[in-house]
Backbone as a printed PyTorch tensor [residue, N CA C, xyz], in Angstrom:
tensor([[[ 0.9310, -1.3460,  0.0400],
         [ 0.1290,  0.0240, -0.0090],
         [ 0.8560,  1.1460,  0.0010]],

        [[ 0.7160,  2.1900, -0.8880],
         [ 1.5170,  3.4420, -1.0180],
         [ 1.0860,  4.2070,  0.1020]],

        [[ 2.1480,  5.1090,  0.6350],
         [ 1.9990,  6.1700,  1.7290],
         [ 1.3330,  7.1940,  0.9410]],

        [[ 0.4160,  7.8530,  1.7920],
         [-0.3750,  8.9810,  1.4250],
         [ 0.5870, 10.2350,  1.4080]],

        [[ 0.5390, 11.1280,  0.4640],
         [ 1.4130, 12.1490,  0.6400],
         [ 0.5760, 13.2830,  1.2680]],

        [[ 1.2450, 14.2270,  2.4780],
         [ 0.2530, 15.0560,  2.9450],
         [ 1.2190, 16.3340,  2.8410]],

        [[ 0.6080, 17.4160,  2.8280],
         [ 1.1510, 18.5590,  2.9290],
         [ 1.6640, 19.4760,  4.2210]],

        [[ 1.3470, 18.6130,  5.2360],
         [ 1.4840, 18.8580,  6.4550],
         [ 2.8620, 18.9820,  7.0660]],

        [[ 3.2010, 20.3940,  7.5350],
         [ 4.3290, 20.4800,  8.4680],
         [ 4.5700, 20.3170,  9.5140]],

        [[ 5.9610, 20.0280,  9.9780],
         [ 6.0350, 19.7370, 11.5300],
         [ 5.7220, 20.9150, 12.2570]],

        [[ 5.4180, 20.5200, 13.3790],
         [ 5.0560, 21.8130, 14.4930],
         [ 6.0780, 22.6120, 14.4330]],

        [[ 6.0500, 24.1300, 14.5860],
         [ 6.9890, 25.1210, 14.7100],
         [ 7.2990, 24.9760, 16.0390]],

        [[ 8.6470, 25.2030, 16.4640],
         [ 8.8050, 25.3890, 17.5400],
         [ 8.4760, 26.7850, 18.5450]],

        [[ 7.9820, 26.5520, 19.5870],
         [ 7.2690, 27.7710, 20.3500],
         [ 8.4690, 28.6170, 20.4520]],

        [[ 7.9610, 29.8520, 20.6810],
         [ 9.0730, 30.9740, 21.2380],
         [ 9.1870, 30.7720, 22.4660]],

        [[10.2740, 30.2220, 23.0300],
         [10.8590, 30.2740, 24.3220],
         [12.2390, 30.2800, 24.3930]],

        [[13.0620, 30.2630, 25.6380],
         [14.1890, 30.1890, 25.7310],
         [14.7700, 29.0080, 25.2660]],

        [[14.0760, 28.0720, 25.5780],
         [15.1350, 26.6340, 24.6680],
         [15.0750, 26.5520, 23.3230]],

        [[13.8280, 27.1740, 22.5020],
         [14.3090, 27.3710, 21.0120],
         [15.2220, 28.5680, 20.9760]],

        [[15.6240, 29.5410, 21.5240],
         [16.6790, 30.5260, 21.3800],
         [17.7980, 29.7980, 21.3420]],

        [[18.0520, 28.8670, 22.3140],
         [19.2710, 28.3330, 22.7240],
         [19.3940, 27.1770, 21.4250]],

        [[18.5360, 26.7850, 20.9180],
         [18.5870, 25.6430, 19.8560],
         [18.9340, 26.4750, 18.5880]],

        [[18.5900, 27.5810, 18.5740],
         [18.7540, 28.4810, 17.3470],
         [20.2130, 29.0620, 17.1080]],

        [[20.6940, 29.4170, 18.1750],
         [21.9420, 29.9940, 18.6520],
         [23.1810, 28.7570, 18.5000]],

        [[22.6750, 27.4790, 18.6940],
         [23.7590, 26.1090, 18.4200],
         [23.8110, 26.2080, 16.9240]],

        [[22.9620, 26.8200, 16.0560],
         [23.8870, 26.7130, 14.6700],
         [24.0880, 28.1220, 14.1290]],

        [[24.5130, 28.7480, 14.9110],
         [25.4930, 30.1170, 14.7420],
         [27.0870, 29.8910, 15.0150]],

        [[27.8180, 29.3450, 13.9570],
         [28.9990, 28.8660, 14.0340],
         [30.0030, 29.9400, 13.9100]],

        [[31.1060, 29.9830, 14.8550],
         [32.2280, 30.8080, 14.6430],
         [33.1020, 30.5070, 13.4430]],

        [[33.2450, 31.5460, 12.4220],
         [33.8030, 31.0310, 11.1630],
         [35.3610, 30.7750, 11.2380]],

        [[35.8670, 31.3570, 12.1350],
         [37.4300, 30.6570, 12.4560],
         [37.4000, 29.4330, 12.8490]],

        [[36.7520, 29.3000, 14.1380],
         [36.8990, 28.0320, 14.9730],
         [35.8750, 26.8450, 14.5840]],

        [[34.9660, 27.0820, 13.4960],
         [34.0180, 26.0790, 13.1950],
         [33.1560, 25.6570, 14.3130]],

        [[33.0780, 26.1750, 15.2410],
         [32.5300, 25.4860, 16.7320],
         [31.2200, 26.6280, 17.0160]],

        [[30.3380, 26.3680, 17.6140],
         [29.2550, 26.8690, 17.9450],
         [29.0660, 27.8900, 19.0430]],

        [[28.4310, 28.9390, 18.5240],
         [28.6530, 30.1250, 19.7950],
         [28.1600, 29.4540, 21.2480]],

        [[27.2700, 28.3060, 21.2790],
         [26.9700, 27.8580, 22.2890],
         [27.9430, 26.9960, 23.1450]],

        [[28.5750, 26.2010, 22.3400],
         [29.6530, 25.0910, 22.6400],
         [30.7650, 26.2930, 23.0910]],

        [[30.8430, 27.2790, 22.3310],
         [32.1510, 28.2310, 22.7580],
         [32.1380, 28.6550, 24.2090]],

        [[30.7390, 28.6600, 24.8220],
         [30.7000, 29.6530, 25.8170],
         [30.4540, 31.0340, 25.7100]],

        [[29.8910, 31.3170, 24.4910],
         [29.8270, 33.0420, 24.1660],
         [28.5730, 33.7990, 24.5040]],

        [[27.6560, 32.7190, 24.5810],
         [26.1910, 33.1790, 25.2350],
         [26.3270, 33.2790, 26.4500]],

        [[25.9330, 34.6560, 27.1280],
         [25.9600, 34.8450, 28.6830],
         [24.6910, 34.7640, 29.3680]],

        [[23.4530, 34.9540, 28.2390],
         [22.1230, 35.4330, 28.8250],
         [21.2260, 35.2670, 27.4570]],

        [[20.1850, 34.6790, 27.8570],
         [18.8830, 34.6690, 26.8450],
         [17.7340, 35.0570, 27.8100]],

        [[17.0070, 36.0590, 27.3840],
         [15.7070, 36.2330, 27.7800],
         [14.6890, 36.5030, 26.6230]],

        [[13.3630, 36.1090, 26.7300],
         [12.4390, 35.8460, 25.8470],
         [11.2560, 36.4650, 26.4860]],

        [[10.5260, 37.3770, 25.8900],
         [ 9.3300, 38.0710, 26.3730],
         [ 8.2560, 37.4870, 25.1140]],

        [[ 7.5260, 36.8520, 25.6920],
         [ 6.8180, 36.2090, 24.6610],
         [ 5.4740, 37.1480, 24.0760]],

        [[ 4.9310, 37.7460, 24.9700],
         [ 4.0310, 38.8390, 24.6950],
         [ 4.3500, 40.0190, 24.0380]],

        [[ 5.7600, 40.5640, 23.5630],
         [ 6.3350, 41.4910, 22.8650],
         [ 6.8100, 40.7890, 21.5510]],

        [[ 7.2530, 39.5190, 21.8300],
         [ 7.7450, 38.9570, 20.7170],
         [ 9.1420, 39.4250, 20.5970]],

        [[ 9.7410, 39.5510, 21.9380],
         [11.2800, 40.0730, 21.7640],
         [12.1440, 39.1980, 22.4750]],

        [[13.3650, 39.2170, 21.8190],
         [14.1770, 38.0630, 22.4540],
         [15.6600, 39.0160, 22.7830]],

        [[16.1710, 38.8220, 23.6210],
         [17.4180, 39.6060, 24.1110],
         [18.2560, 38.5000, 24.5620]],

        [[19.5830, 38.8600, 23.7520],
         [20.9010, 37.9650, 23.8820],
         [21.9290, 38.5830, 24.3690]],

        [[22.8450, 38.3080, 25.2950],
         [23.6350, 38.9590, 25.6730],
         [24.8570, 37.9750, 25.4080]],

        [[25.7940, 38.0750, 24.6100],
         [27.0660, 37.4780, 24.4110],
         [28.3710, 38.2750, 24.3590]],

        [[29.3670, 37.3140, 24.1620],
         [30.8160, 37.9450, 24.1020],
         [31.6680, 37.3360, 22.8500]],

        [[32.7240, 37.3770, 22.7350],
         [33.3630, 37.0400, 21.5120],
         [34.7680, 36.5530, 22.4050]],

        [[35.2540, 35.5540, 21.5190],
         [36.7250, 34.9190, 22.1990],
         [37.6980, 36.2240, 22.6430]],

        [[37.7390, 37.0320, 21.6970],
         [38.7140, 38.4190, 22.1350],
         [37.8820, 39.8210, 21.4350]],

        [[38.2220, 40.7090, 22.3730],
         [37.6460, 42.0210, 21.9850],
         [37.8840, 42.3340, 20.3960]],

        [[38.9850, 42.0900, 19.8830],
         [39.6920, 42.3710, 18.5740],
         [39.1180, 41.6010, 17.4680]],

        [[37.9870, 40.5740, 18.0700],
         [37.5640, 39.6030, 17.0320],
         [37.0430, 40.0070, 15.7900]],

        [[37.8680, 39.6920, 14.7450],
         [37.6670, 40.3100, 13.1450],
         [36.1300, 39.9500, 12.9760]],

        [[35.7340, 38.8420, 13.1580],
         [34.2370, 38.3080, 12.8200],
         [33.1620, 38.6230, 13.6560]],

        [[33.4660, 39.6980, 14.7060],
         [32.3610, 39.7770, 15.7200],
         [31.0740, 40.3770, 14.9330]],

        [[31.1870, 41.1600, 14.0100],
         [29.8940, 41.5580, 13.3740],
         [29.2780, 40.6290, 12.3470]],

        [[29.8160, 39.6180, 11.8230],
         [29.2670, 38.6180, 11.3320],
         [28.4440, 37.6780, 12.1690]],

        [[29.4270, 37.3680, 13.1630],
         [28.5200, 36.3290, 14.2990],
         [27.2910, 36.9870, 15.0720]],

        [[27.3120, 38.1030, 15.3160],
         [26.3720, 38.8410, 15.7970],
         [25.1350, 38.8920, 14.7910]],

        [[25.3220, 39.1920, 13.4520],
         [24.3780, 39.2090, 12.7320],
         [23.6510, 37.7410, 12.5560]],

        [[24.4670, 36.7210, 12.5640],
         [24.3190, 35.4420, 12.1510],
         [23.3540, 35.0410, 13.4000]],

        [[23.6980, 35.3570, 14.6270],
         [22.6660, 35.0510, 15.9250],
         [21.5050, 35.5540, 15.6870]],

        [[21.4590, 37.1510, 15.1090],
         [19.9160, 38.0100, 14.9820],
         [19.4150, 37.2080, 13.9840]],

        [[20.0070, 36.8040, 12.9320],
         [19.3610, 36.0540, 11.6590],
         [18.6970, 34.6860, 12.0280]],

        [[19.2740, 33.6670, 12.8960],
         [18.9390, 32.5300, 13.2610],
         [17.7020, 32.9350, 14.2400]],

        [[17.9530, 33.7590, 15.1900],
         [16.3580, 34.1310, 16.2420],
         [15.5650, 34.5450, 15.5220]],

        [[15.6290, 35.3380, 14.7120],
         [14.6280, 35.9480, 13.7430],
         [13.7100, 34.9120, 13.1000]],

        [[14.4130, 33.7530, 12.6040],
         [13.6570, 32.8710, 12.0390],
         [12.5610, 31.9790, 13.0220]],

        [[12.8330, 32.0210, 14.2420],
         [11.6240, 31.4520, 15.0840],
         [10.5290, 31.9150, 14.7560]],

        [[ 9.2420, 31.3650, 15.0200],
         [ 7.9920, 31.9270, 15.1900],
         [ 7.8020, 32.8640, 16.2910]],

        [[ 7.0480, 33.9570, 15.9880],
         [ 6.4950, 35.0620, 16.8660],
         [ 7.6050, 36.1430, 17.1520]],

        [[ 8.7850, 36.1500, 16.4940],
         [ 9.8690, 36.8060, 16.8330],
         [ 9.6370, 38.1280, 16.2240]],

        [[ 9.2970, 39.3780, 17.0040],
         [ 9.3000, 40.4420, 16.2000],
         [10.1990, 41.5250, 16.4610]],

        [[11.1630, 40.9550, 17.3530],
         [12.4940, 42.0810, 17.5960],
         [13.6330, 41.1420, 18.3720]],

        [[14.8450, 41.3290, 18.0440],
         [15.8230, 40.3550, 18.4270],
         [17.0030, 41.7020, 18.8060]],

        [[17.3760, 41.6670, 20.2940],
         [18.4020, 42.4150, 20.8410],
         [19.4710, 41.6290, 21.0780]],

        [[20.6730, 41.7580, 20.4300],
         [21.9840, 41.4080, 20.4370],
         [23.0450, 42.4210, 21.2990]],

        [[23.3450, 41.8260, 22.7580],
         [24.3130, 42.9420, 22.9010],
         [25.5060, 41.9230, 23.3180]],

        [[26.7100, 42.6940, 22.5470],
         [27.7530, 42.2530, 22.7970],
         [28.8260, 42.8360, 23.9640]],

        [[29.1920, 42.0050, 24.9070],
         [30.1690, 42.5690, 26.4110],
         [31.1800, 42.0270, 26.0820]],

        [[31.9150, 42.4160, 27.0450],
         [33.4170, 41.7610, 27.4810],
         [33.8190, 41.8430, 28.9380]],

        [[32.7000, 42.0510, 29.6570],
         [32.7920, 41.8100, 31.2280],
         [31.9000, 40.4850, 31.2580]],

        [[31.9190, 39.4610, 32.1560],
         [33.1410, 39.1200, 32.1400],
         [34.0040, 38.7330, 30.9290]],

        [[34.9540, 38.8640, 30.7960],
         [35.7630, 38.2590, 29.7700],
         [35.5840, 36.7960, 29.3220]],

        [[35.7630, 36.2780, 28.0930],
         [35.4880, 34.8340, 27.6410],
         [36.8670, 34.0750, 28.1580]],

        [[36.7890, 33.0480, 28.3080],
         [37.8730, 32.4340, 28.5100],
         [37.6580, 30.7460, 28.1380]],

        [[38.6010, 29.9810, 28.0060],
         [38.5140, 28.7490, 27.4360],
         [37.8290, 27.8540, 28.3570]],

        [[37.5090, 28.2190, 29.7410],
         [37.1800, 27.5760, 30.6270],
         [35.3220, 27.4910, 30.3910]],

        [[34.8350, 28.5320, 29.7770],
         [33.5100, 28.5200, 29.2620],
         [33.4450, 27.6870, 28.3580]],

        [[34.0690, 27.2070, 27.7960],
         [33.5110, 26.0440, 26.7720],
         [32.8820, 25.0270, 27.0200]],

        [[32.4750, 24.4990, 26.2720],
         [31.4620, 23.0070, 26.5870],
         [32.7490, 21.9850, 26.9990]],

        [[32.9270, 21.4600, 27.7660],
         [34.0530, 20.5370, 28.1400],
         [34.1830, 19.5890, 26.9930]],

        [[33.1900, 19.0630, 26.6080],
         [33.5990, 17.6350, 25.3350],
         [34.0580, 18.4210, 24.2250]],

        [[33.6740, 19.4610, 23.9820],
         [34.3130, 20.1390, 23.0860],
         [35.6940, 20.5870, 23.2070]],

        [[35.9000, 21.1750, 24.6280],
         [37.1390, 21.4870, 24.6300],
         [38.1390, 20.1770, 24.6860]],

        [[37.6730, 19.5350, 25.1340],
         [38.4720, 17.9220, 24.8880],
         [38.7340, 17.5870, 23.4980]],

        [[37.5660, 17.6320, 22.5500],
         [37.8550, 17.2380, 21.3200],
         [38.8570, 17.8850, 20.6470]],

        [[38.9440, 19.3790, 20.8430],
         [40.1660, 19.7870, 20.3240],
         [41.6390, 19.9990, 20.8060]],

        [[41.2320, 19.2540, 22.2020],
         [42.8220, 19.0400, 22.8060],
         [43.2850, 20.1740, 23.7270]],

        [[42.1140, 20.7250, 24.4620],
         [42.3290, 21.7950, 25.2750],
         [42.1220, 21.4370, 26.4650]]])
């Protein structure tokens, strides 16, 4: 018996903190080829469902990071694709400064650190 083809799409993720973290996992540091989540660059995620607003506080591996603008825009773009998002605020901070200890321990071990 042939399967019936449907146009049904999978249910979209709800706008919540977990879905924002999942979106940020797809943001890859272009130099290190590791997600900003695994690098420990994300310090805070806040979601206001009523306003459709997402606030992310993140850092870079260095204040002189040449890819900072690209990474920040990639984060904004990935979050903006979530349902019900109307506004994304990405704040790049350098206090506290990033350190290798903020990385996911499994990723750190896989690259020999």
